[in-house]
C-alpha positions in Angstrom: -32.0 4.3 -24.8 -29.6 6.8 -23.2 -29.1 4.6 -20.2 -28.5 1.6 -22.6 -25.6 3.3 -24.4 -24.2 4.8 -21.2 -24.1 1.4 -19.6 -22.4 -0.2 -22.6 -19.8 2.5 -22.8 -19.0 2.6 -19.1 -18.7 -1.2 -19.1 -16.3 -1.2 -22.0 -14.2 1.7 -20.7 -13.8 -0.1 -17.3 -12.6 -3.2 -19.2 -10.3 -1.2 -21.4 -8.7 0.6 -18.4 -8.4 -2.7 -16.4 -6.2 -4.1 -19.2 -3.9 -1.6 -20.3 6.6 -1.4 -30.5 9.5 -2.2 -28.4 11.1 0.5 -26.3 14.7 1.5 -26.8 17.0 1.5 -23.8 18.1 5.1 -23.2 21.4 6.0 -21.6 21.0 6.0 -17.8 23.2 7.4 -15.2 26.3 5.3 -14.8 28.9 7.8 -13.6 32.5 6.8 -13.4 32.9 9.4 -10.7 29.9 10.6 -8.6 29.1 14.3 -8.5 29.5 15.3 -4.8 26.6 17.7 -5.1 24.2 14.8 -5.8 23.0 11.5 -4.4 22.2 8.5 -6.5 19.1 6.2 -6.2 18.0 3.1 -8.0 14.2 2.4 -8.2 12.7 -0.9 -9.3 9.1 -2.2 -8.7 6.8 -5.1 -8.9 9.7 -7.6 -9.3 7.2 -10.5 -8.6 9.9 -13.1 -7.8 8.7 -16.7 -7.9 11.0 -19.2 -6.2 11.9 -21.9 -8.8 10.8 -24.8 -6.7 7.2 -23.6 -7.0 7.2 -24.7 -10.6 7.6 -28.4 -10.0 6.4 -29.4 -13.5 5.2 -27.1 -16.2 1.7 -28.0 -17.4 -1.8 -26.8 -17.9 -2.1 -25.3 -14.3 0.9 -23.0 -14.8 -0.1 -22.2 -18.4 -3.6 -21.1 -17.3 -2.1 -18.8 -14.7 0.2 -17.2 -17.3 -2.7 -16.8 -19.8 -4.5 -14.6 -17.3 -1.4 -12.6 -16.2 1.6 -13.0 -18.5 4.8 -12.2 -16.7 8.4 -13.6 -16.8 7.6 -15.6 -13.6 9.9 -18.5 -14.2 12.8 -16.1 -15.0 12.0 -13.6 -12.3 15.0 -14.7 -10.2 17.2 -14.0 -13.2 15.7 -10.6 -13.7 16.3 -9.7 -10.1 19.9 -10.8 -10.5 20.1 -8.6 -13.5 18.8 -5.6 -11.6 21.2 -6.3 -8.7 24.1 -6.5 -11.2 23.1 -3.1 -12.7 22.8 -1.7 -9.2 26.3 -3.0 -8.1 27.8 -1.5 -11.3 26.3 1.9 -10.6 26.9 1.8 -6.8 24.0 4.1 -5.9 23.5 5.6 -2.4 20.1 4.0 -2.0 17.7 1.4 -3.6 13.9 1.7 -3.3 11.4 -1.1 -4.2 7.7 -0.1 -3.8 6.1 -3.5 -3.3 5.0 -6.7 -5.0 8.3 -8.3 -4.3 6.9 -11.8 -4.9 4.6 -13.6 -7.2 1.9 -14.3 -4.6 3.6 -14.2 -1.2 4.7 -17.8 -1.1 7.0 -18.0 1.9 9.9 -19.5 -0.2 9.7 -16.5 -2.6 10.7 -13.7 -0.1 13.4 -16.0 1.2 14.9 -15.9 -2.3 14.4 -12.2 -2.7 16.2 -11.5 0.6 19.1 -13.7 -0.4 19.6 -11.9 -3.7 19.1 -8.4 -2.2 21.7 -9.3 0.5 24.4 -8.8 -2.2 23.5 -5.1 -2.2 23.6 -4.9 1.6 27.0 -6.6 1.6 28.2 -3.9 -0.8 27.1 -1.2 1.6 24.1 -0.2 -0.5 20.9 0.4 1.6 17.7 -1.1 0.3 14.2 0.0 1.4 11.1 -2.0 0.6 7.4 -1.8 1.3 4.8 -4.6 0.9 2.5 -4.9 -2.1 -0.8 -6.6 -2.4 0.8 -9.9 -3.6 3.2 -10.2 -0.7 1.3 -10.9 2.5 -1.2 -13.6 3.5 -2.1 -14.2 -0.1 -4.3 -17.2 -0.8 -3.2 -17.5 -4.4 0.3 -18.8 -3.8 0.7 -22.3 -5.3 3.1 -25.1 -6.2 2.5 -26.0 -9.9 2.7 -29.7 -10.8 1.6 -30.3 -14.4 -2.2 -30.2 -14.4 -2.4 -29.7 -10.7 -1.5 -27.2 -8.1 -1.4 -27.1 -4.3 -1.2 -24.3 -1.8 2.1 -22.9 -0.7 2.9 -21.7 2.8 1.9 -18.0 3.0 3.9 -15.1 4.4 2.3 -13.5 7.4 2.7 -9.8 8.3 5.0 -10.7 11.1 7.1 -12.9 8.8 7.3 -10.1 6.2 8.7 -7.6 8.7 11.2 -10.2 10.0 12.4 -11.3 6.5 12.9 -7.8 5.3 14.3 -6.6 8.6 17.5 -5.5 7.0 15.6 -3.7 4.1 13.9 -1.0 6.1 12.4 -2.3 9.3 15.7 -2.3 11.2 16.5 1.1 9.8 13.2 2.6 10.9 13.3 5.2 13.6 9.4 5.1 13.9 6.9 2.3 13.3 3.2 2.5 12.9 1.3 0.5 15.5 -1.6 0.0 13.0 0.2 -1.4 10.0 3.6 -2.4 8.6 4.3 1.2 7.8 7.6 2.8 9.0 9.7 5.9 8.8 13.4 6.0 8.0 16.2 8.4 7.0 18.4 6.3 4.7 20.2 9.4 3.4 20.9 12.4 5.7 18.2 14.9 5.1 15.8 12.5 3.2 13.0 11.0 5.3 11.0 8.2 3.7 7.4 7.6 4.8 7.2 3.9 3.9 3.5 3.1 3.9 1.7 -0.3 4.0 -1.4 0.4 1.8 -2.5 -3.3 1.5 -5.8 -4.7 2.7 -4.6 -8.3 3.3 -7.0 -8.6 6.3 -9.8 -8.7 3.7 -8.4 -11.8 1.9 -10.4 -15.0 2.0 -9.2 -18.6 2.3 -10.9 -21.9 1.6 -8.5 -23.6 4.1 -9.9 -21.2 6.8 -13.6 -22.0 6.0 -14.3 -19.4 3.4 -16.1 -20.5 0.2 -13.4 -19.0 -2.1 -9.8 -18.0 -2.2 -9.7 -14.2 -2.7 -6.9 -11.8 -2.7 -7.9 -8.1 -2.2 -5.9 -6.0 -4.7 -7.3 -2.6 -3.7 -5.4 -0.3 -1.3 -5.9 2.4 1.3 -4.1 4.2 4.0 -5.7 3.3 7.4 -7.1 6.4 9.2 -4.8 5.8 12.2 -1.9 5.3 9.9 -2.6 8.6 8.1 -2.7 10.5 11.4 0.6 8.9 12.4 2.4 9.5 9.2 1.3 13.2 9.0 2.6 13.7 12.5 5.9 12.1 11.5 6.1 14.3 8.5 5.6 17.4 10.6 8.4 16.3 13.0 10.8 15.7 10.1 10.1 19.0 8.4 10.6 20.9 11.6 14.1 19.5 11.5 14.6 20.7 7.9 14.3 17.3 6.3 12.8 16.5 2.9 9.9 14.1 3.2 9.0 11.6 0.4 6.3 9.0 0.3 6.9 5.4 -0.7 3.9 3.0 -1.1 2.6 0.3 -3.4 -0.7 1.8 -4.7 -0.9 5.0 -6.7 -1.6 8.2 -4.8 -2.4 10.4 -7.8 -4.7 9.6 -10.8 -2.5 8.7 -13.8 -5.4 9.5 -16.2 -8.8 11.2 -15.9 -11.3 8.9 -14.1 -8.7 6.3 -13.0 -10.2 6.5 -9.5 -13.7 5.6 -10.9 -12.7 3.1 -13.5 -9.5 1.5 -12.1 -10.1 2.0 -8.4 -8.0 -1.0 -7.3 -4.9 0.8 -8.5 -5.2 4.0 -6.5 -5.8 4.3 -2.8 -9.2 4.9 -1.5 -10.1 8.6 -0.9 -7.0 9.5 -2.8 -8.1 13.1 -3.4 -8.6 13.9 0.3 -5.4 12.1 1.3 -3.4 13.9 -1.3 -4.6 17.3 -0.1 -3.6 16.3 3.5 -0.2 15.1 2.3 0.5 18.4 0.5 -0.7 20.4 3.5 2.0 18.6 5.6 4.8 19.3 3.0 4.8 16.0 1.1 5.1 16.6 -2.7 6.7 13.5 -4.1 5.7 9.8 -4.0 7.2 6.6 -5.4 4.6 3.9 -6.2 4.1 0.8 -8.3 1.2 -1.7 -8.6 -0.3 -0.5 -11.9 2.7 -1.7 -13.9 2.8 1.7 -15.6 6.0 3.7 -16.3 4.1 7.0 -15.7 4.6 10.2 -13.8 1.4 12.2 -12.9 0.9 15.4 -11.0 -2.0 16.6 -8.8 -2.5 20.2 -8.1 -5.0 22.0 -5.9 -4.6 25.3 -7.7 -4.4 26.1 -11.4 -0.8 27.3 -11.6 2.7 25.9 -11.7 3.5 26.3 -8.0 5.2 23.0 -7.1 4.5 23.5 -3.4 0.8 23.0 -4.1 1.3 19.8 -6.0 1.9 16.1 -5.4 3.9 14.1 -8.0 3.4 10.3 -8.2 6.3 8.5 -9.9 4.9 5.1 -10.8 7.4 2.5 -12.0 6.4 -0.5 -14.1 7.1 -4.2 -13.4 10.6 -5.4 -14.2 9.1 -8.8 -15.4 6.4 -7.4 -17.6 6.7 -5.3 -20.8 8.4 -2.9 -21.1 10.5 -4.2 -18.2 11.6 -0.8 -16.8 13.6 0.4 -13.8 14.7 3.9 -13.0 17.9 5.8 -11.9 17.6 9.0 -9.9 20.2 11.7 -9.5 19.0 14.0 -6.7 20.6 17.1 -5.3 22.0 17.0 -1.8 19.2 19.3 -0.6 16.7 16.8 -2.2 14.9 19.5 -4.3 16.1 18.5 -7.8 15.3 15.0 -8.9 16.8 13.9 -12.3 14.9 10.7 -13.2 15.8 8.4 -16.1 14.5 5.1 -17.3 16.4 1.9 -18.1 15.1 -1.5 -19.2 15.9 -5.1 -18.5 17.4 -6.2 -21.8 19.0 -9.7 -21.5 19.3 -12.4 -19.0 21.0 -15.8 -19.3 17.8 -17.6 -20.4 16.5 -14.9 -22.7 18.6 -12.9 -25.2 15.8 -10.3 -25.8 13.7 -9.8 -22.7 11.6 -6.9 -24.1 10.6 -8.7 -27.3 9.6 -11.8 -25.4 7.5 -9.8 -22.9 5.9 -7.7 -25.6 4.8 -10.8 -27.5 3.5 -12.7 -24.5 1.6 -9.6 -23.2 0.1 -8.8 -26.6 -0.7 -12.4 -27.6 -2.3 -13.1 -24.2 -4.5 -10.1 -24.4 -7.6 -12.2 -24.9 -6.8 -14.3 -21.9 -6.3 -11.3 -19.8 -9.4 -9.7 -21.1 -11.4 -12.9 -20.4 -10.0 -13.0 -16.9 -11.1 -9.5 -16.1 -14.5 -10.0 -17.6 -15.0 -13.2 -15.6 -13.7 -11.6 -12.4 -16.1 -8.7 -12.8 -19.0 -10.6 -14.4 -21.4 -10.1 -11.4 -21.3 -6.3 -11.9 -21.3 -6.6 -15.7 -24.3 -9.0 -15.4 -26.2 -6.3 -13.5 -25.7 -4.0 -16.5 -27.0 -6.7 -18.8 -30.1 -7.1 -16.7 -30.7 -3.4 -16.7 -30.3 -3.3 -20.5 -32.9 -6.0 -21.0 -35.2 -4.3 -18.5 -35.0 -1.1 -20.6 -36.4 -2.9 -23.6 -33.4 -4.3 -25.6 -33.9 -7.9 -26.7 -32.3 -10.5 -24.6 -29.7 -11.5 -27.2 -28.3 -7.9 -27.6 -26.0 -8.3 -24.7 -23.8 -11.4 -24.4 -25.2 -13.9 -21.8 -21.8 -15.4 -20.6 -18.3 -14.1 -19.9 -17.0 -16.2 -22.7 -19.4 -14.8 -25.2 -18.6 -11.2 -24.2 -14.8 -11.9 -24.4 -15.1 -13.3 -27.9 -17.3 -10.4 -29.0 -14.9 -7.7 -27.7 -11.9 -9.6 -29.0 -13.3 -9.9 -32.5 -14.4 -6.3 -32.9 -11.9 -4.4 -30.7 -9.1 -6.8 -29.9 -6.4 -5.2 -32.1 -7.2 -1.7 -31.0 -7.5 -2.5 -27.3 -4.3 -4.6 -27.3 -2.5 -1.7 -29.1 -3.7 0.9 -26.6 -2.8 -1.4 -23.8 0.8 -1.7 -25.0 1.2 2.1 -25.6 -0.3 2.7 -22.1 2.2 0.5 -20.5 5.2 2.1 -22.2 4.6 5.7 -21.0 4.8 8.9 -22.9 1.8 7.9 -24.9 1.5 11.3 -26.6 4.8 10.6 -28.4 3.5 7.5 -30.0 2.0 8.2 -33.5 -0.2 5.1 -33.4 -2.2 6.4 -30.4 -4.7 8.7 -32.2 -5.2 6.2 -35.1 -6.0 3.5 -32.6 -8.5 5.7 -30.9 -10.3 6.5 -34.1 -10.4 2.9 -35.2 -11.7 1.9 -31.7 -14.6 4.3 -32.0 -15.4 3.1 -35.6 -15.4 -0.5 -34.5 -17.5 0.2 -31.5 -20.2 1.6 -33.8 -19.9 -1.4 -36.0 -20.3 -3.7 -33.0 -23.5 -1.9 -32.1 -24.9 -2.0 -35.6 -24.1 -5.7 -36.0 -25.7 -6.6 -32.6 -28.8 -4.5 -33.5 -29.1 -6.6 -36.7 -28.7 -9.8 -34.8 -31.6 -9.1 -32.5 -33.8 -7.6 -35.2 -33.8 -3.9 -34.5 -35.2 -1.9 -37.4 -33.4 0.9 -39.2 -35.0 3.7 -37.1 -34.1 2.0 -33.8 -30.6 1.3 -35.0 -30.0 4.9 -36.1 -31.3 6.2 -32.7 -28.9 3.8 -30.9 -25.9 5.0 -33.0 -26.8 8.7 -32.4 -27.0 8.1 -28.7 -23.8 6.1 -28.8 -21.8 8.9 -30.4 -23.3 11.4 -27.9 -22.4 9.2 -24.9 -19.0 8.3 -26.3 -18.1 12.0 -26.5 -19.3 12.6 -23.0 -18.2 9.5 -21.1 -15.7 7.5 -23.0 -13.6 9.9 -25.1 -12.3 12.2 -22.2 -10.8 9.4 -20.2 -9.3 7.7 -23.3 -7.8 10.9 -24.6 -6.4 11.7 -21.2 -4.7 8.3 -21.2 -3.5 8.4 -24.9 -2.3 12.0 -24.8 -0.7 11.5 -21.3 -2.5 14.5 -19.9 -3.6 14.4 -16.3 -6.4 16.8 -15.2 -6.3 18.3 -11.8 -8.8 20.4 -9.8 -9.3 23.3 -12.2 -11.1 21.7 -15.1 -9.6 24.0 -17.7 -6.0 23.3 -16.7 -4.0 20.2 -17.6 -0.4 19.0 -17.2 1.9 16.6 -19.0 5.2 15.3 -17.6 7.8 13.2 -19.4 7.2 9.7 -17.9 10.7 8.3 -18.8 13.3 11.1 -18.5 12.5 14.2 -16.5 13.9 16.7 -14.0 11.5 17.4 -11.1 11.9 20.3 -8.7 10.3 19.9 -5.4 10.1 22.5 -2.7 10.9 22.0 1.0 
């Protein structure tokens, strides 16, 4: 019975973490006169631009796509124009975009991105980009025509580097032979390790003879790339430069057990890689991918010595709630980073971007949940088989993805959707709804177990034993990760030490 409850809880926690109140727009840096002791950086991520010609005719094909992954795709070009307008108004010294520049790497989409970003280049503002898992050789790029869709031309690695030549690759003073990674010094004294963490070589294509189209979303740093980048970091530091990492996938866990439960969002072997980065003087990273407005810190010792830490500043998607971007005011020696959050508020086609995105993301929770369940059904189905082998009646665990989706939505939908929205916003610990949602989720989980036990005919003694084990396993396996997420506390190596960082507006001090 212990294995039964453990499998149930771990399955649910993985689903909850795979999914993840409107936010006010705080004042962000918009100085009339720049402080000469600081440089200014704009940071945006996961802009997911879809060229308008890809939506030939709105219909069931496009609606199905949105039901699984609701984003402002058809307005993504307008959102990018908004961000470029904000950037031009602030006239920063640098813009950084950590990947997922396009919806799904359709060749016409990066062509649009480049044409819009060119306005910043024309204004003398350097822009540095890295690829995301959506951008290169992606088999899921389509033209949508009513009820039908057809494949769009894909962007190859070579085409990506050529298209974004003026946005990092031409500015690079070193390039990795093993990937699309490069090193540049866009501001004197600041060296950016711009790393390609994507695994597009693992994608699969029906038009190349594979049985399915498959886009690999997980990330890693290739061993050869890691060796190369650490050597480049050492060279830069010997010259007295500050070295900062820019990549798409997270490098630090943003809640306890993210690596185990949401592994596609953090690079493989992240703990070992993080230690090596710190050993070579890298203590700050800018990432995206998870659509979280979250800052997390990893330390190898249980004290507050910044030199033994790595801070991951993850920025959410500009076309998904809460539609964030960041401004950074950094000291000329690149040791003090004043980070603030801004939001996309209005575009010509939408008067209130955040409210629209909140509603679509919240209302499409069931569709997103269903997509994740269907996508992971093979592993979930193994758990179901193990449950039945351990003696539970066949009807206890749902037999189809659709049945499981309906069951979880009915019992846990409101709580999971609420947690998902709070998780996306950042600074979860400041939201008074967080603890109440956690308590209600636990209560409804117990009700779900009792009701399923009644459906399959378990007697009172069996049901009571199941509930006792549920509460035991919940406390041991589910609650720690959930509390870490909802209290915004990230645990690092020493188990009795925890840290919390303001995800939205913070001053970070980084050694050199």
